[in-house]
C-alpha positions, 0 to 999 in steps of 0.5 A, spaced: 495 799 607 499 796 613 500 789 613 505 786 618 506 779 621 509 778 628 509 775 634 504 780 637 497 781 636 495 785 629 493 791 634 500 792 637 503 791 630 498 797 627 499 802 633 507 801 633 507 802 625 511 808 623 506 811 619 500 810 624 505 813 630 507 819 625 500 821 624 498 820 631 504 824 634 502 830 629 494 829 632 497 829 639 501 835 638 495 839 635 491 837 641 496 839 646 498 846 643 490 847 642 489 846 650 495 849 652 494 856 648 486 855 650 488 857 658 490 864 656 485 865 651 479 863 654 481 863 662 483 870 665 486 869 672 480 868 677 483 865 683 478 859 684 479 851 683 473 847 682 472 839 684 475 834 680 469 831 678 464 837 680 467 842 675 462 847 677 463 846 685 468 851 688 474 847 692 479 852 693 480 860 693 486 864 693 487 869 698 486 876 695 484 873 689 478 876 684 473 871 686 474 872 694 473 879 693 467 878 689 464 874 695 464 867 692 465 861 698 468 854 698 462 850 696 459 855 691 456 852 685 457 856 679 451 856 674 452 862 669 458 866 667 455 873 664 449 870 663 452 864 660 450 857 662 456 853 665 456 846 662 461 841 665 459 836 660 462 839 654 467 843 657 465 849 654 469 855 656 466 859 662 469 865 659 468 869 653 475 869 649 479 875 650 477 877 657 483 881 660 485 884 667 480 889 669 474 886 666 468 885 670 464 878 669 458 877 673 457 870 676 451 867 678 452 862 683 448 857 687 449 857 695 445 852 699 437 855 697 440 861 695 441 864 688 446 869 688 449 874 682 456 876 684 460 881 680 468 880 680 474 884 677 478 879 673 486 879 675 492 878 671 496 871 671 502 875 674 498 877 680 499 870 683 506 867 681 503 861 685 498 860 680 501 862 674 508 858 675 504 851 675 500 853 669 506 854 665 509 848 668 503 843 666 504 846 659 512 845 659 511 838 662 506 836 656 510 838 651 516 835 654 512 828 654 510 829 647 517 830 645 519 823 649 514 820 646 516 822 639 523 820 640 521 813 642 516 812 636 520 815 630 527 814 632 527 807 634 528 800 630 521 799 627 521 792 630 522 795 637 515 794 639 517 795 646 520 802 645 514 804 640 508 802 645 512 806 650 512 812 646 505 812 645 504 812 653 508 818 653 504 821 647 498 820 651 500 822 657 502 829 654 495 829 651 492 828 658 497 833 662 495 838 657 487 837 657 486 836 664 491 841 666 491 848 663 485 846 658 481 844 664 483 850 667 480 854 661 474 849 660 476 848 653 471 844 648 472 837 650 478 838 654 475 833 660 473 828 655 479 828 652 483 827 658 479 821 660 479 818 654 487 819 654 487 816 661 483 810 659 487 808 653 494 809 657 491 803 661 491 798 655 498 800 653 501 799 660 497 793 660 500 791 654 507 793 655 506 789 662 504 783 658 509 783 652 515 785 656 514 783 663 520 786 668 526 780 668 526 777 675 533 774 678 532 767 681 535 766 688 
């Protein structure tokens, strides 16, 4: 049981306690690893990117990519993949796990008033370094942010509330990057919801940092 008396609100004392932050850092690491790995298990290289808030509407297509060769166009809405409904709300994986380069999947798309079934042969991540590079970069960032948060949460004095709150900001940022980047591309379960929760919590922590540790000003 955490019992702390301080000049800060009780919630800040709890959130900056070493025991709570250790547990949260472990949870954050598990989420980051799961989301990062999911990009290689549940998403082959297809060459398309969806709208940020319309996770079934195609917003970008790589030139020469599998979906371009299949005939998918910008603005198409992906309804099903191999007979499985695409669920943007639960962020369930679009693809079956383990699809490799050379495997064929069938997209059911809505294009205006038309419903089309378009087969596509999947590619490999190394087919397009401009896709694979940013994917690895997002994963590296998520881990780097977690390491920064861990060092601030666990390796500063217990009474350094400012550093520990900042550590929580970095941990949450790592989760947001992992769930909104590689996992968002793979439609791993709950990735979109996790990203939104992480960004919402970040707002509260940033406001708390500003309120209790305002930037110093120099009088003229």
